N, C-alpha and C positions, 0 to 999 in steps of 0.2 A: 395198696388199699388200706383205708382207714376204717376201723370198726368203733363205733360209738355205742355206749349204753343208753337205755331209755331214761333221759332225763329232759326236763322242760326247758333248760337254759344253756344248753351246749350242743354242738355238732353242726355239721354242714347245712342242715335244713334251717336250724334256729339262726345261724349266721346270715344265710341267704334271705331269710324273711325279716329279721329283726336287726340286722346289721345295718351299717351306714349305707345310705342310698347316693352318697356323693359319686357323681359321674355315671349313674346307672340310668340308662334310656329305656330298658325293657326287661322285664322278668317273665318267665314262662314256667309253668308247672303241667307236665303231662302225666296222666294217670291212666292205666290200663286196667279194666275190670270186667268181670263176667256178669252181666245184668240181663235177665230175662232170656237166657239161652243165647246170647250174643257177646262176643268179645267187643268191647266199647273203648274207644280212646276219648278221655275227656281232657279237654285243654283249657287252661285258665291263664290269661295273659294281662299284664299290667304295663301299659305304656306311659312313660313319665314325660311330662312337659314342664320343665322348671319345678316349682313347687306343687304342681297339680298332676293328676294322674287319671287315666281312663281304664276301667277293667273291662274285659270282655271274656265270655266262656263259650265253649262249643262242646258238643258230644257227637261223635262219630261212630256209628256201627261199623265194624270191620268185617266180621265173619261169624256165621252161625256155630255154635259150639255146644257140647254137653256140659252142663255144670259138673265141676270136679269136686271132690270132697274136701280139698285144701283151699278152695277159693273162699275169701271172706265176702260176706254179702252186707 
């Protein structure tokens, strides 16, 4: 496991979003969050077609839950 510090120009997320797109055909980011008493999965997808791309996003409620103190809103 690699642990990185909070900086804006290093780490796996920076590399994934800002690094070379050579050979990349699809990128996905899945985020789980508690929103309005529901556990929600948010999906953001970028499909590449040569030098062009198409972005899509979706939000899927998964299960009702109580807000927990450590959840960030």
